[in-house]
DRENPA-3360 file (N, C-alpha, C; in nm, 2 decimals, always signed):
BEGIN
1 = MNDLISLL = +2.71/+8.59/-10.31/+2.62/+8.66/-10.22/+2.60/+8.80/-10.28 ~ +2.71/+8.86/-10.33/+2.70/+9.00/-10.39/+2.61/+9.00/-10.51 ~ +2.62/+8.88/-10.59/+2.54/+8.88/-10.71/+2.39/+8.87/-10.67 ~ +2.35/+8.80/-10.56/+2.22/+8.79/-10.52/+2.17/+8.93/-10.47 ~ +2.25/+9.00/-10.40/+2.21/+9.13/-10.35/+2.19/+9.23/-10.47 ~ +2.28/+9.22/-10.56/+2.27/+9.31/-10.68/+2.15/+9.28/-10.77 ~ +2.12/+9.15/-10.77/+2.00/+9.11/-10.85/+1.87/+9.16/-10.78 ~ +1.86/+9.14/-10.65/+1.75/+9.19/-10.57/+1.74/+9.34/-10.58;
9 = TAWRWPGA = +1.85/+9.41/-10.58/+1.85/+9.56/-10.59/+1.80/+9.60/-10.73 ~ +1.84/+9.53/-10.83/+1.80/+9.56/-10.97/+1.65/+9.54/-10.99 ~ +1.59/+9.45/-10.92/+1.45/+9.42/-10.94/+1.36/+9.48/-10.83 ~ +1.42/+9.56/-10.75/+1.34/+9.63/-10.64/+1.23/+9.72/-10.70 ~ +1.27/+9.82/-10.78/+1.17/+9.91/-10.83/+1.07/+9.85/-10.93 ~ +1.12/+9.77/-11.02/+1.01/+9.70/-11.11/+0.91/+9.62/-11.03 ~ +0.96/+9.56/-10.92/+0.87/+9.48/-10.83/+0.77/+9.57/-10.76 ~ +0.82/+9.68/-10.71/+0.74/+9.78/-10.64/+0.63/+9.83/-10.73;
17 = VAISAIAI = +0.67/+9.86/-10.85/+0.57/+9.92/-10.95/+0.47/+9.81/-10.98 ~ +0.50/+9.69/-11.00/+0.41/+9.58/-11.03/+0.31/+9.56/-10.91 ~ +0.36/+9.56/-10.79/+0.28/+9.54/-10.67/+0.18/+9.66/-10.66 ~ +0.23/+9.78/-10.68/+0.14/+9.90/-10.66/+0.04/+9.90/-10.77 ~ +0.07/+9.86/-10.89/-0.02/+9.86/-11.00/-0.14/+9.76/-10.97 ~ -0.10/+9.65/-10.92/-0.20/+9.55/-10.88/-0.29/+9.60/-10.77 ~ -0.23/+9.67/-10.67/-0.31/+9.72/-10.56/-0.41/+9.83/-10.61 ~ -0.36/+9.92/-10.70/-0.44/+10.03/-10.75/-0.55/+9.97/-10.83;
25 = SRALIALA = -0.52/+9.87/-10.92/-0.63/+9.82/-11.00/-0.74/+9.75/-10.92 ~ -0.70/+9.68/-10.81/-0.80/+9.61/-10.73/-0.88/+9.72/-10.66 ~ -0.82/+9.83/-10.62/-0.90/+9.94/-10.55/-1.00/+10.00/-10.65 ~ -0.96/+10.02/-10.77/-1.05/+10.07/-10.88/-1.16/+9.98/-10.91 ~ -1.13/+9.85/-10.91/-1.24/+9.75/-10.94/-1.34/+9.75/-10.82 ~ -1.29/+9.76/-10.70/-1.38/+9.76/-10.58/-1.46/+9.89/-10.59 ~ -1.41/+10.00/-10.62/-1.48/+10.12/-10.63/-1.59/+10.12/-10.74 ~ -1.55/+10.06/-10.86/-1.65/+10.05/-10.97/-1.76/+9.95/-10.93;
33 = RSGIRVEI = -1.73/+9.85/-10.86/-1.84/+9.75/-10.82/-1.93/+9.82/-10.72 ~ -1.88/+9.90/-10.63/-1.96/+9.95/-10.52/-2.05/+10.07/-10.57 ~ -2.01/+10.13/-10.68/-2.09/+10.24/-10.74/-2.05/+10.37/-10.68 ~ -2.11/+10.47/-10.73/-2.09/+10.61/-10.68/-2.22/+10.67/-10.65 ~ -2.24/+10.71/-10.53/-2.37/+10.77/-10.49/-2.35/+10.92/-10.48 ~ -2.45/+10.98/-10.54/-2.45/+11.13/-10.55/-2.58/+11.18/-10.49 ~ -2.58/+11.27/-10.40/-2.70/+11.33/-10.35/-2.70/+11.47/-10.39 ~ -2.81/+11.51/-10.45/-2.82/+11.65/-10.50/-2.93/+11.72/-10.43;
41 = FTRQPILV = -2.90/+11.84/-10.37/-3.01/+11.92/-10.31/-3.03/+12.04/-10.40 ~ -3.15/+12.06/-10.45/-3.18/+12.17/-10.54/-3.33/+12.20/-10.53 ~ -3.36/+12.32/-10.57/-3.50/+12.36/-10.57/-3.57/+12.33/-10.71 ~ -3.49/+12.30/-10.81/-3.55/+12.27/-10.94/-3.51/+12.13/-10.99 ~ -3.59/+12.05/-11.05/-3.55/+11.92/-11.11/-3.45/+11.94/-11.21 ~ -3.35/+11.85/-11.22/-3.24/+11.86/-11.32/-3.23/+11.72/-11.39 ~ -3.17/+11.72/-11.50/-3.15/+11.60/-11.58/-3.00/+11.60/-11.62 ~ -2.93/+11.49/-11.59/-2.79/+11.49/-11.61/-2.76/+11.37/-11.71;
49 = GTGRAPLQ = -2.69/+11.40/-11.82/-2.66/+11.30/-11.92/-2.51/+11.31/-11.96 ~ -2.45/+11.21/-12.01/-2.31/+11.21/-12.05/-2.29/+11.19/-12.20 ~ -2.40/+11.21/-12.28/-2.38/+11.19/-12.43/-2.39/+11.04/-12.46 ~ -2.28/+10.99/-12.52/-2.28/+10.85/-12.57/-2.25/+10.75/-12.45 ~ -2.20/+10.80/-12.34/-2.16/+10.71/-12.23/-2.29/+10.66/-12.16 ~ -2.28/+10.55/-12.10/-2.40/+10.48/-12.04/-2.45/+10.55/-11.91 ~ -2.37/+10.64/-11.85/-2.41/+10.70/-11.73/-2.52/+10.81/-11.75 ~ -2.63/+10.79/-11.68/-2.74/+10.89/-11.68/-2.80/+10.90/-11.55;
57 = AEVGKVRI = -2.84/+11.01/-11.50/-2.90/+11.03/-11.37/-3.01/+11.13/-11.39 ~ -3.12/+11.10/-11.33/-3.24/+11.20/-11.33/-3.29/+11.21/-11.19 ~ -3.31/+11.34/-11.16/-3.37/+11.37/-11.02/-3.52/+11.35/-11.03 ~ -3.57/+11.26/-10.96/-3.71/+11.23/-10.96/-3.78/+11.31/-10.85 ~ -3.72/+11.32/-10.73/-3.78/+11.39/-10.62/-3.68/+11.50/-10.57 ~ -3.74/+11.61/-10.54/-3.66/+11.72/-10.50/-3.69/+11.74/-10.35 ~ -3.58/+11.74/-10.27/-3.60/+11.76/-10.13/-3.55/+11.90/-10.09 ~ -3.64/+11.98/-10.03/-3.60/+12.11/-10.00/-3.58/+12.12/-9.85;
% end
């Protein structure tokens, strides 16, 4: 019985790390699938680019 308890105690933190890593990765995947919405209020049109990355945003309508 003591061996079982010591075995469970030894695997407690690695198990917690694995479970939390899975939970965090699922949350990040859900966030990536839902997308990020940004609303910009400005008086002048702006263009946003990230260089080589695929993210690009352009303000077509300006709401004052």
